[in-house]
C-alpha positions in Angstrom: 14.1 -29.4 -21.5 11.8 -30.7 -18.8 14.5 -33.0 -18.0 17.3 -30.9 -17.4 14.6 -29.0 -15.0 14.3 -31.9 -13.4 17.3 -32.9 -12.9 18.6 -29.9 -11.6 15.7 -29.5 -9.4 16.3 -32.7 -7.8 20.0 -31.6 -7.0 20.6 -28.1 -8.1 24.2 -27.4 -9.2 25.9 -23.9 -9.7 26.4 -24.2 -13.6 24.9 -22.9 -16.9 23.3 -24.6 -19.7 26.0 -25.0 -22.4 23.5 -24.4 -25.1 22.9 -20.6 -24.5 22.0 -20.4 -28.4 19.0 -17.1 -28.4 16.6 -20.3 -29.7 17.4 -22.5 -26.5 16.8 -19.4 -24.2 13.7 -18.7 -25.4 12.7 -22.4 -25.5 13.5 -22.7 -21.4 12.2 -19.4 -21.0 8.1 -20.6 -22.2 8.5 -24.2 -20.7 9.4 -22.9 -17.3 7.1 -20.0 -17.3 4.2 -22.2 -18.5 4.9 -24.4 -15.6 5.3 -21.9 -13.1 1.7 -20.6 -14.3 0.1 -23.9 -14.2 1.3 -25.1 -10.9 0.5 -21.9 -9.5 -3.0 -22.0 -10.8 -3.5 -25.2 -9.3 -2.5 -24.2 -5.5 -4.6 -21.5 -6.1 -7.5 -23.5 -6.6 -6.4 -25.4 -3.7 -5.9 -22.4 -1.3 -9.3 -21.4 -2.5 -10.7 -24.6 -1.1 -9.2 -24.3 2.4 -10.7 -20.7 2.5 -14.1 -21.8 1.7 -14.0 -24.4 4.0 -12.8 -22.0 6.7 -9.4 -23.0 7.4 -7.7 -20.0 6.1 -8.7 -16.1 5.3 -6.8 -15.2 1.9 -9.5 -13.0 1.0 -7.7 -10.1 3.5 -4.8 -9.8 1.5 -2.0 -6.5 1.2 -1.9 -6.7 -2.4 -5.5 -6.6 -3.3 -5.8 -3.8 -0.9 -3.3 -2.4 -2.9 -4.7 -3.3 -6.2 -7.7 -1.2 -5.4 -7.2 2.0 -4.2 -4.1 2.7 -6.9 -3.9 3.7 -10.3 -3.0 0.8 -12.8 0.2 2.4 -13.7 1.4 2.4 -10.4 0.2 -1.1 -9.8 2.0 -2.4 -13.5 5.1 -0.2 -12.0 5.5 -1.7 -8.5 4.4 -4.8 -9.9 5.9 -5.5 -12.8 8.8 -4.0 -12.8 10.5 -2.0 -9.7 9.7 -5.1 -7.3 10.3 -8.1 -9.5 13.7 -6.4 -10.1 14.3 -5.5 -5.7 13.0 -9.2 -5.1 15.5 -10.9 -8.0 18.5 -8.8 -6.5 17.9 -9.7 -3.0 16.9 -13.3 -3.7 18.6 -14.7 -6.5 21.1 -12.5 -7.6 23.8 -14.4 -5.4 23.0 -17.4 -6.8 25.7 -17.5 -8.8 29.6 -17.9 -7.5 30.9 -15.5 -10.1 27.7 -13.1 -9.1 28.0 -13.5 -5.6 29.6 -10.2 -4.5 29.9 -10.9 -1.0 31.8 -14.0 -1.1 34.2 -12.2 -3.6 35.0 -9.3 -1.7 36.0 -11.9 1.2 38.3 -13.2 -1.5 39.3 -9.6 -2.2 40.6 -9.2 1.0 41.7 -12.5 1.7 42.8 -14.2 -1.6 43.8 -17.7 0.0 40.1 -18.5 1.1 39.2 -18.8 -2.8 39.5 -22.4 -3.2 37.9 -23.6 0.1 35.2 -20.8 -0.4 34.7 -22.6 -3.7 34.3 -26.1 -2.7 32.2 -25.2 -0.2 29.8 -23.2 -2.2 29.7 -26.0 -4.2 29.1 -28.8 -1.8 25.9 -26.6 -0.1 25.0 -25.3 -2.9 21.0 -27.3 -3.3 20.7 -26.3 0.1 21.2 -22.5 -0.3 19.5 -22.9 -3.1 16.1 -24.0 -1.7 17.4 -21.9 1.3 16.9 -18.9 -1.0 13.4 -20.4 -2.1 12.1 -21.1 1.1 13.2 -17.8 2.3 11.3 -15.8 -0.8 8.3 -17.4 0.0 8.2 -16.8 3.4 8.5 -12.8 2.8 5.2 -13.2 1.4 3.3 -14.2 4.2 3.6 -10.1 4.9 1.0 -10.0 1.9 -1.7 -11.3 4.0 -3.6 -9.3 7.1 -4.7 -12.4 8.9 -2.8 -15.6 9.2 -4.5 -18.8 9.5 -5.6 -20.0 13.0 -3.8 -23.4 11.8 -0.2 -23.0 12.1 0.7 -26.4 10.0 -1.3 -24.8 6.9 1.5 -21.7 7.3 3.4 -23.5 4.0 0.6 -24.2 2.2 -0.3 -20.4 1.9 3.1 -19.5 0.1 3.5 -22.6 -1.8 2.8 -21.0 -5.2 5.4 -18.6 -3.8 8.0 -21.4 -2.9 7.0 -23.1 -6.9 7.8 -19.9 -8.5 11.0 -19.0 -6.4 12.4 -22.6 -7.4 11.4 -21.8 -10.9 13.3 -18.8 -11.5 16.2 -19.5 -9.5 16.6 -22.4 -11.9 16.0 -20.1 -15.0 18.4 -17.7 -12.9 21.4 -20.2 -12.7 21.1 -22.1 -15.7 20.8 -19.4 -17.9 20.8 -15.7 -16.5 19.5 -12.6 -14.3 18.2 -10.8 -16.5 16.0 -13.9 -17.9 14.9 -15.0 -14.1 14.2 -10.5 -13.7 11.9 -11.2 -17.3 9.9 -14.5 -16.3 9.0 -12.7 -12.7 7.8 -9.6 -14.2 5.9 -11.3 -16.8 4.5 -13.8 -14.2 3.4 -11.3 -12.0 1.7 -9.1 -15.1 -0.3 -11.9 -15.9 -1.9 -12.5 -12.6 -1.8 -8.5 -12.0 -4.2 -8.6 -15.1 -6.3 -11.6 -13.7 -6.7 -9.9 -10.7 -7.8 -6.7 -12.4 -10.0 -8.2 -14.9 -11.9 -10.3 -11.6 -12.3 -6.8 -9.7 -15.0 -5.7 -12.0 -17.8 -6.8 -9.7 -21.1 -5.2 -8.1 -20.3 -3.6 -4.9 -21.4 -6.3 -1.8 -24.5 -4.5 -0.8 -24.1 -4.5 3.7 -27.4 -1.9 4.7 -30.5 -1.2 2.7 -33.8 0.4 5.0 -36.2 2.8 3.5 -38.6 3.7 6.1 -41.1 7.1 6.0 -38.7 8.9 7.5 -35.4 8.7 5.9 -33.7 5.6 3.6 -30.0 4.8 4.0 -27.8 2.2 2.0 -24.3 0.8 2.8 -22.2 -1.1 0.0 -18.8 -2.4 -0.1 -16.8 -2.0 -3.3 -15.6 -5.4 -4.0 -13.6 -4.2 -7.4 -11.6 -1.0 -8.1 -12.8 2.5 -6.6 -12.9 4.5 -9.6 -14.8 7.6 -7.8 -13.8 8.5 -4.7 -16.4 11.4 -3.7 -18.5 13.3 -1.0 -21.5 15.0 -1.6 -23.8 16.8 0.8 -26.3 17.6 -0.4 -29.7 20.0 1.4 -32.4 18.4 3.5 -29.5 16.9 5.2 -28.9 14.2 3.1 -25.6 13.3 2.0 -23.3 10.0 -0.5 -20.3 8.8 0.0 -18.4 7.1 -2.5 -15.5 5.3 -2.6 -14.7 6.2 1.4 -13.3 4.3 3.8 -14.9 3.6 7.0 -12.3 6.4 8.9 -12.7 9.0 6.4 -16.6 8.8 6.9 -16.5 8.6 10.8 -14.1 11.5 10.2 -17.1 13.1 8.0 -19.7 12.7 10.6 -18.2 13.4 13.6 -16.4 16.6 11.9 -13.0 15.0 14.3 -9.8 15.3 12.1 -9.0 11.9 10.0 -5.6 11.3 12.0 -7.6 11.4 15.6 -9.4 8.5 14.5 -8.3 5.0 15.8 -9.3 2.5 13.6 -7.4 -1.2 14.5 -9.1 -3.4 12.5 -6.6 -4.6 9.7 -9.5 -5.8 7.5 -11.6 -2.5 7.7 -8.8 -0.2 6.5 -8.5 -0.1 2.9 -13.0 -1.6 2.4 -14.3 1.3 0.2 -17.5 2.1 1.3 -20.4 3.7 -0.6 -23.4 4.9 1.7 -26.2 7.1 0.6 -28.7 8.8 3.2 -32.0 10.5 2.4 -34.2 12.4 5.2 -37.9 11.8 3.4 -39.6 13.3 6.0 -40.6 17.2 7.0 -38.4 17.6 9.7 -34.7 18.0 10.4 -33.1 15.0 11.8 -30.0 14.0 13.2 -28.4 12.5 10.5 -24.7 11.6 11.5 -25.8 10.0 15.2 -28.4 8.2 13.1 -25.8 6.9 9.8 -23.2 6.5 13.0 -25.4 4.0 15.1 -26.3 1.8 11.9 -22.4 1.8 11.0 -21.5 0.4 14.5 -24.0 -2.3 13.7 -22.9 -3.3 10.4 -19.4 -3.7 11.3 -19.4 -4.6 15.1 -17.6 -1.5 16.7 -18.1 0.4 19.8 -16.9 4.3 18.9 -15.7 6.0 22.2 -13.0 9.0 23.0 -9.8 9.0 24.6 -7.4 12.1 25.8 -4.0 10.9 24.2 -1.2 13.3 24.6 0.9 14.1 21.3 3.4 16.1 19.9 2.6 18.2 17.3 3.6 21.8 15.8 1.5 24.9 16.0 1.4 27.2 13.1 2.2 30.8 14.9 2.2 34.3 13.2 6.2 35.2 14.1 6.5 38.5 12.4 2.6 39.5 11.2 4.9 42.6 9.2 6.1 40.0 7.0 3.4 37.9 6.5 1.2 40.9 5.4 3.4 41.5 2.5 2.1 38.5 1.2 -1.5 39.3 1.4 -3.5 38.4 -1.3 -5.4 40.6 -3.6 -9.5 40.6 -4.4 -8.6 39.6 -7.7 -6.4 36.7 -7.0 -8.0 33.4 -7.5 -8.0 30.6 -5.1 -5.2 27.9 -5.4 -3.4 25.3 -4.2 -0.4 23.7 -7.1 1.7 20.9 -5.4 4.9 20.3 -7.9 7.6 17.6 -6.9 9.4 20.9 -6.4 7.1 23.2 -5.1 4.5 24.7 -3.0 2.0 27.4 -4.3 -0.9 29.0 -2.7 -2.8 31.4 -3.8 -5.7 33.2 -1.8 -5.3 31.0 1.1 -6.1 31.1 4.5 -3.6 29.7 6.9 -6.1 26.9 8.3 -6.1 25.5 4.9 -1.9 25.8 4.8 -1.4 23.9 7.6 -3.8 21.4 6.9 -2.3 20.9 3.4 1.4 21.1 4.6 0.2 18.3 7.2 -0.7 15.9 4.4 2.5 16.7 2.5 5.5 16.4 5.3 3.0 13.3 7.4 3.5 16.0 10.8 0.6 16.9 12.5 0.2 20.8 12.0 -2.6 23.2 13.2 -3.3 26.1 13.6 -5.4 28.9 15.8 -4.1 32.2 16.0 -7.0 34.2 14.5 -5.9 35.4 11.2 -8.3 34.5 8.6 -7.6 36.6 5.9 -6.1 35.4 2.7 -2.8 34.7 1.8 -0.3 34.3 -1.3 2.4 31.9 -0.5 5.5 30.3 -2.7 7.7 28.0 -0.9 10.0 25.2 -2.3 9.8 21.9 -1.6 12.0 20.8 0.8 13.3 19.2 4.0 10.6 19.8 6.9 13.9 21.8 8.7 13.8 23.7 5.2 10.0 24.2 5.6 10.5 25.4 8.8 13.0 27.9 7.7 11.9 29.4 5.1 8.7 30.0 6.5 10.0 31.6 9.1 12.5 34.0 7.0 10.2 34.8 4.2 6.6 34.6 5.5 7.4 35.3 9.6 5.4 32.2 10.5 7.2 30.0 13.0 6.4 26.4 13.6 6.8 25.5 16.8 6.9 21.9 18.4 4.5 21.3 21.4 2.4 18.8 23.4 -0.9 18.7 23.4 -3.5 16.7 25.0 -5.3 15.7 21.3 -9.4 13.6 22.2 -9.1 10.4 20.2 -11.9 8.5 18.6 -11.6 5.2 19.3 -13.5 2.1 17.3 -13.5 -1.3 19.3 -14.6 -3.9 17.3 
């Protein structure tokens, strides 16, 4: 089997292994998977050495950020099933002539071209095979937040993906598409599991100040963030757990999260623990004090900038329709969102606008002055359907306007 693998990779040919028994498939599958894991570990060690020397920056990785901030079920669903399946369809499904639907479609339209196309395919198949592995590897460059300063090192950071692409390609061509996908899925599952287990580390301390007036601790979460919360205590103390920098600044400045411009990719998904305690008898300027130390720790300057932006205003168009849905005193406050509906019970219109902004990824504001609570139940359709239902049923209009918005800009 090793001899067959070596000969294939030396000169790839579009031909299946004549022995398609279950025993042969299992043996080849385990052998190739083992080689892929071993070579990936060796190249990972090499990359880690280059990273320690400062030639590469593989610490800033989008996959790691994704694993830190999402549920384990979502990580495995995407990383083990959906992404491998999609990548196999794009990069390796076409590697068998009979399964190359694009070529088969051309042959269907021009039957006389079959012999010429097949001859071309066989003649240049090794280049096609290597090209698919190269493109597969280069595609994974998008996983990195920062590229190496030395451009000749670029191929090295995707060397594990190139090797894996060759080996999965072998399984796809010599056996079938399913075994190639299965190898990709198991390979990802192994390294995702290793990555998740290695993330269970203690937070990194960034700042620890303890004076007679106040104490301030800032840490960065290294592993997965299991808790994300904000606790605002009496006596002007506050505790952030597992929050990103943008979120912390939004709370401290009392500005909308979407109006804070953070252009540092490496910090966007960094989760921070921050604990501030007022230890004096007097009220301190807590927010300014925390912001000052945050700017020193993360080396940024905070400025403001006026930008013209399109947004939607939630306006009361028909107050009679709206007040038909006025909440009762005995109603319980509830915001319930499902895949099909959005239900607000005893909720004011400002809360409704903020919630709809999050759901529909559109900036929606409310400033009409009506502060009563209402019961609103709408279908979770498109944004145009939302506008229609709000106007027809509740007398609420979503008007598109341009406004000058003050942004907080962090300059690193």
